[in-house]
C-alpha positions in Angstrom: -116.2 112.9 -17.9 -118.4 112.5 -20.7 -120.7 109.7 -20.0 -121.8 106.9 -22.3 -125.1 107.6 -21.7 -124.7 111.2 -22.8 -122.9 110.2 -26.0 -125.7 108.1 -26.9 -128.4 110.7 -26.4 -126.3 113.4 -28.6 -125.2 110.9 -31.4 -129.1 110.1 -31.8 -129.5 113.9 -33.3 -126.9 112.6 -35.9 -126.1 116.5 -36.6 -122.4 116.3 -35.9 -120.4 113.5 -37.3 -118.6 110.8 -35.1 -115.0 111.8 -35.6 -115.7 115.4 -34.7 -117.7 114.4 -31.7 -114.5 111.9 -30.7 -111.9 114.5 -31.0 -114.2 116.9 -28.6 -114.7 114.3 -25.8 -110.9 113.6 -26.2 -110.0 117.4 -26.1 -112.5 117.7 -22.8 -110.9 114.9 -21.2 -107.2 116.0 -21.7 -106.5 113.6 -24.5 -108.1 110.5 -23.1 -111.1 108.5 -24.4 -112.3 105.1 -23.0 -113.5 102.2 -25.3 -117.0 102.5 -23.9 -117.1 106.0 -25.3 -115.8 104.9 -28.7 -118.4 102.3 -28.8 -121.1 104.9 -28.2 -120.1 106.8 -30.9 -120.4 104.2 -33.3 -116.7 103.1 -33.6 -116.2 99.3 -33.6 -113.3 96.7 -32.6 -111.8 97.4 -36.0 -111.5 101.1 -35.5 -109.9 100.5 -32.1 -107.4 97.7 -33.5 -106.4 99.7 -36.8 -106.0 102.8 -34.3 -103.5 101.3 -32.0 -101.9 99.9 -35.0 -101.5 103.0 -37.0 -100.9 105.3 -34.2 -104.1 107.3 -33.8 -104.9 105.6 -30.2 -102.3 104.8 -27.6 -103.3 102.1 -25.2 -102.8 103.5 -21.2 -104.9 101.2 -19.4 -107.3 98.2 -20.4 -110.0 100.0 -22.4 -108.5 103.5 -22.1 -106.6 105.0 -24.7 -104.7 108.5 -25.4 -105.8 109.9 -28.6 -103.2 110.9 -31.3 -100.3 110.9 -28.9 -98.8 109.8 -25.4 -98.0 113.3 -23.5 -100.6 113.7 -21.3 -101.1 116.2 -18.9 -101.0 115.3 -14.9 -105.2 115.7 -15.4 -105.0 113.5 -18.4 -102.9 110.6 -16.1 -105.5 111.0 -13.6 -108.7 110.9 -16.1 -107.2 107.9 -17.9 -106.7 106.2 -14.3 -110.4 107.0 -13.2 -111.9 105.7 -16.8 -110.0 102.3 -16.2 -112.3 102.1 -13.2 -115.5 102.6 -14.5 -117.9 105.9 -15.2 -118.7 106.0 -11.5 -115.1 106.0 -10.4 -113.6 109.3 -8.8 -110.2 110.5 -8.1 -109.4 110.2 -4.1 -107.2 110.1 -1.5 -103.5 111.8 -2.3 -104.4 112.5 -5.9 -107.6 114.3 -5.0 -105.7 116.2 -2.7 -103.2 116.9 -5.2 -105.9 117.8 -7.8 -107.7 120.4 -5.0 -103.9 122.0 -4.2 -104.6 120.4 -0.7 -100.9 118.5 -0.9 -97.9 118.1 -2.8 -98.5 115.8 -5.9 -96.4 112.4 -5.7 -95.7 110.9 -8.9 -96.8 107.4 -9.3 -100.0 105.5 -8.5 -103.1 107.2 -8.9 -105.7 106.7 -6.1 -109.4 106.0 -7.2 -112.5 105.3 -5.2 -114.8 102.9 -7.1 -118.3 103.1 -5.6 -120.7 100.2 -5.2 -121.1 97.6 -2.4 -118.6 98.7 0.0 -116.8 101.2 -2.2 -113.7 99.7 -3.3 -110.2 101.8 -3.3 -107.9 101.3 -6.2 -104.2 102.5 -6.8 -103.7 102.7 -10.4 -100.5 102.8 -11.8 -100.2 105.8 -14.5 -99.5 104.8 -18.0 -110.0 117.3 -14.8 -110.6 113.8 -13.4 -113.7 113.3 -11.4 -112.5 113.5 -7.6 -113.9 113.3 -4.1 -114.9 117.1 -3.0 -112.1 119.3 -0.9 -114.0 118.5 2.5 -114.0 114.8 1.7 -110.5 114.7 1.1 -109.3 115.7 4.5 -105.5 115.3 5.5 -106.8 112.0 7.3 -108.2 110.6 4.2 -104.6 111.5 2.2 -102.8 109.1 4.4 -101.4 106.1 2.9 -103.9 103.2 2.6 
């Protein structure tokens, strides 16, 4: 996942046009991009509004969009859920186990861990995500929450 801080430092160099960087980010993120990433690239609310209207952007979650089309890979679905939960969020539980091929993928909700005070767990309905490591994704942690 490309962080907003990394985008800002890269865009400070000014050598690559923002639309090209946006396309690169979406490509690296399996077709998904966040509103925060778009804003860090210098795009404003009007760009998002117009992109939603003309089909360049497709809303997946609050503040998370598919660029150009809605046909996402499973990795895109996972990453969209993680982006919806914030930059520090990671794929967890059954979803992380499926990413690491430790468990069979069950379609439906995506399990996301949101670090912070008490570390919250979220199941995001779906519309290479960051994930807990294989040792942290034990069979015990993949049981239904």
